[in-house]
N, C-alpha and C positions, 0 to 999 in steps of 0.2 A: 164795545163789547167783543170780545173774542167769536167766532165762528165756530157753533159746535160739530160742525160737520167738516171742518178742516182740522186734523189734529197740529198742524204749525202753524195754526195760525195762535199768537202770543200777545195780540192786540189786548190790553186793557190788565194783563200780567208783566210784562217787560216794554220799557219803552224803548223800543227797537230804533224809532227815527233819532233818537238822541242818546243811543249804547254808547258812542265812538267819541261824545263831546263831555265822558260823565269824568271824574278824578278819576284816576289809576284806579285807587282800592276799591271806589263803587263800581267801577267799571267790571272789575275781575270778580266781584262780588255777582252782579246781573249776568255776566257771563257761564259763572258756576251753576248759576239757575237757569240759565238757557240749555247748558249741558245737559243738567238735571232733568228737566221735563224732557228732553229729547231721548233719554237713554242710553246718552253718550257713555262710555268705557272711561274711567278716570285713568288718565295717561296717554289719554288718545290725542295723537299730533296731525297736521296736516302738512304734506310734500309740495313746495310749488318751484317752479323753475322756470330761467328767463327762455323766453321763445327761439332766442337767438343762442342758444348753447344748444342747439338740437342739430343733429346731421341731416339734412334733407335725404329721403330716400325715396325711390321711384317705384310703384308699383308694379308688384310682381303676379305674373298670371299663369295660374295653373290650366286655365282655356282663356285664351285671347278674346279680352273686353268682355266677357262672360262670367268667370269665377275666379276671383282672385285669392291669392295666398294671404295666409292672417285673416283673413275677414269671413263674415258670415253670408253666405247668398242663401237664398229661399228657392226652391223647386216646388209649384204647385199646379194643382193639375184634377180634372175631376175624376172620380172612381173609376177605376178600370180603364184608364186610358192609357196607364204604361207608367206610371212613375218610378216602380221599382225596379222593372225592365232597363230605365233610362238610368236609375243609380247604379247598376250592374254593369250596363255600358261603358258610364263612364269611368268606373270602378277598372273595367277591364282596360280601357286606355289608359290610366294611370299606372298601372300595375306594368304595363308591357314597354309604354314608352312611347305607343303607338299614334299617331297623331290625329286629331281630332278635326271636322271641318273648321276652315279659317284658321289652322293652327299648325303648327312645323312639329313635329316629333320631338319629345322629350325625353330625359333621364326616366327609367321606371323608379316610381317611388312607392312606397305601402299605403293599404288603404285600411281603413277602422270602421265598421259597419255596426252599429245598432238597428235592429229592426223590431218594432213592437208588432206588427202585425202577420209577417209573412213567417213560415215557418223556415228553420234554416237548413236542414237536410232535405227537404222535399219543394223548395221554392228556391232559397235565396242560392244554395249550392250549383242546384241547374242551370239557373239562369246566369250566373257569375261564368260558370264553364261553358256555356254557350255563346257566348258572347266573346268569348277567347281570353277570359281575364287569368292571371298567374293565380291559381288559388293560396301558394306559398306566400303570396305579399298581402293578404287580405287576414285582418285579425278581425275576429265577432267578440264582440262584448256581450256575456252571456247574465252574469249576475253581479251580486255584491254581496261578499262576507262579511258579516258585523259582528265580530267576536264571537265566532261560529256559528250565526244564524244565518241562514242564507235568506236573502231577499231582492227583489227587480232592481233596476239600476234606475236612478234618478239625478234629475239635476243636480243635486244636493251632493254627488258621486263624482261631478267634475273635476273637483281638486284632485281626487285617487286616479283620475284618469291622465290628469296631466304630470302628475307622480309617475305614473308607470310608463309614460310617454317621451317624458324628458331627456332620456338617453338616445329615442331612436330620432335620429336625425334624417331618417329618409322616410317620415310620415307626411305623405301629400295632403290626404282628402280624409275627412271625418264626414261620415254620413251617420244622421239621425232622422229615422224614419219610423212613423211621422213623430213631427213634434209636440203634437197635442196629446198624445197617449205619457209623456211625461209631465202634463200639465193637469193630471186630474184634480190636483186640491186647487186649482187656479181659476179665477174666472176669466176666460178666456177674452170676456168683451170689455172688461175694464183696464185700462193702457196703464195704468200706475202699476197694478197689479204683474201684468204680461213684461213691460220693462222689466221689475224687478227679478221676474222670474226666468228672463232669457237672457240675464246679464253674465250668467257663468258662460253662456256660449261665445260669448265676445273675448272673454279671457281666456276660453280655451284656445280661439283660433288666435290671438295675440301672441300668448306662451309659446305653443308648440310650432307657431308659422304656418301650420296648415289650412286649408280652405276647410271651412265648416261647411256642410252642405244637407240645410235644413226641410225637410219636407213636409208639405201641408196639404191639405184637402180645398176645395174651393167652395165657397158659399152657394146656396143657389140662386138663381136668377140672373140676370142680366146688367151689370153697372154699368154706369157709363165709363168709371176708371174701371182699368182692370186690376190694379193694385186694390182697390176696394173689394174685390172679389176673394180677398183672401180671408180664411176662415177667421172668424171673431174680431179680436181688436186691431187696430190700424198699427198698433205697435210692430206687430208681425213686421208688416212691411216696411215699418221706420229704421228698425234693429238693423233690418240687412244692407250690405252695399251694393248689392245686385240682387233681381230677381229674375228667375225664368220661369214664363207660363206654358206647361205643355199643354196642345191642344188638339183637337181630333177632329178634321174637318168631315163633313156630311160623307165624304167620297169616302171615307177611310184614309185618308194621307195623315200624318201626324207630324207635327211639328215643336220644336223649341223655342219660342222668342223671349227675348230679353227684354222684359217691360220696365226694368229699371238698371241704369247702368251709371252709376254716379262715378264712378273712379274711370270708366272707359274714355279712352281720346276721341271714338267715335263711336257712332251707334252701330252695334252689331246685327248681321242678317238673319231674318229666321233661318232653322237648320231643319231638315227633313228627315224622318228617322223611319224604319219600318222594322216590325218583328214579323221573323221568317216564319218558314213552316217547320223548323227542329225549336222555335222558342227562344232564339238567339235574338240580342240587338243587334242591327244592323244601321250605320248612318247612310243616309242617302245626299244629301250635300246641301249647299246654302239654296233656298227656296224665298227670294222676298214674297212669291204672292202666298204662303202661308203665314202673314203675319197672326198676331191673336187678333187683331181687329177684323182683318179680313174672315177669319174664320166664325168669328161671332158673328158677323154680317151673314156670313152664307148659314150659319146654324138658325136664325132669326127668321131668313129666307125661306127657308127647308121647313121649318114649324109653321110660317103661315102658309103655305102652299096645302100641306096636309096632301094624305093619299089620291084624293080626288085630283088635285092641280097637278100630282105627278102623272097621273094617268092622261093627263090631256097633254102636260109636256112630251111623254112619250108619242102620242097621237099627233101631236104638231110634227114631230122630229119624223115619224113615221110618214106623213103627208108631205112633207118638204122632199124627204127623199126620195117618193114616187113621182113626185113632181119634177125633179131636177133628173130624172129617169127618162120620163115622158120626153123632156126637152131634148136630151141628149140621142133618142133614138126616135124614129120618125114612125118605125112599126114594131111588131111582135111584143107590144106593151103589155104584161099583164093587169088588169085592171085592179086597182087600189081595194083590199076589202079592210073594215078595221073590226075587229073584236069589240071594241067599245066606240061608241058616239060619243067620246067626250068633247072633241073639237068641234065646234060649228059648221056646219057641212057647206055653208053659203059661203065662205070666206075662201078669198081667191088664195092661189100658190103666194103671191107676192103678200099677202097679209100673214101666213103662214109662216113665211119664212122672216119676214119682221118682226114677228112673235119669239120666233125660236131665237132671232139675234138678243133681242131684249132678256133673254131669260141666261143669254151669256152659253148658249148651246152652241 
């Protein structure tokens, strides 16, 4: 009996196992029934090609080992950590040809941005300008005009975007921020729905040759696998050929760590960046100590210690500093007075020094 929960289960309706063994007339009749059940339009054909007839092509990189041309890349991070700042920073590098960390300068290219959360005039414009982008090379997707009726852009409009961009060979980057805003009618926890809905982005990257950067939020909680923190279905991470996680250390430092790099020849190092006082995105450089997992562990440790433990840590450091001063000087030492008695007073200087070292301070 067919499985009622599976629309593609035709057991009991068509003898699929023996389909190819039927007489030609019977085979064609059964095949017509199969297409009818699937809803395949009449006259639809399938094209195949021998692998040996293909010409191998090397992977081309917008950002070496991190963002490939002609593929979909995920950029994910917690809210408020700087995802749109980062897209503006990358757009600035692409539109000017400036080198990004671990990458040589490149020919300047155009960038296309769709942003469903931030205002263009009051946010995206200023952030791109502060990052040093060439604003004449950035195209903003605003709306879709359907027979005189204006509506918002959707994934169904990807063919229109491909049509618009097909003559622009200078497009290097297409930013979709955030992708979840284009999936309002899709159950983001159902893999099949998500994969089907996101397929147009793969076509967009393949046809235009541009890198498609799909921005996402992270789920709350601390998953074992960083890829599993992508909001909703695992299909988001599965679709992308590369995935970059934006993380913020408890000390305020921010990094971009490539947690999926299927096409890279080597594992790329985390890259640190900062937002300056003028609201501009700035690269700091390669920072191996700021991996996504290292920052995750630091956040867990910080959360477990809590305010009381933080006060104890500060007390321990102050006590260590005082003891070092006492050792270095034989007189004129000002007695140490703590505002808070968080660290046990009976601990020796050696104990406190070891305590501080255990904390990595």
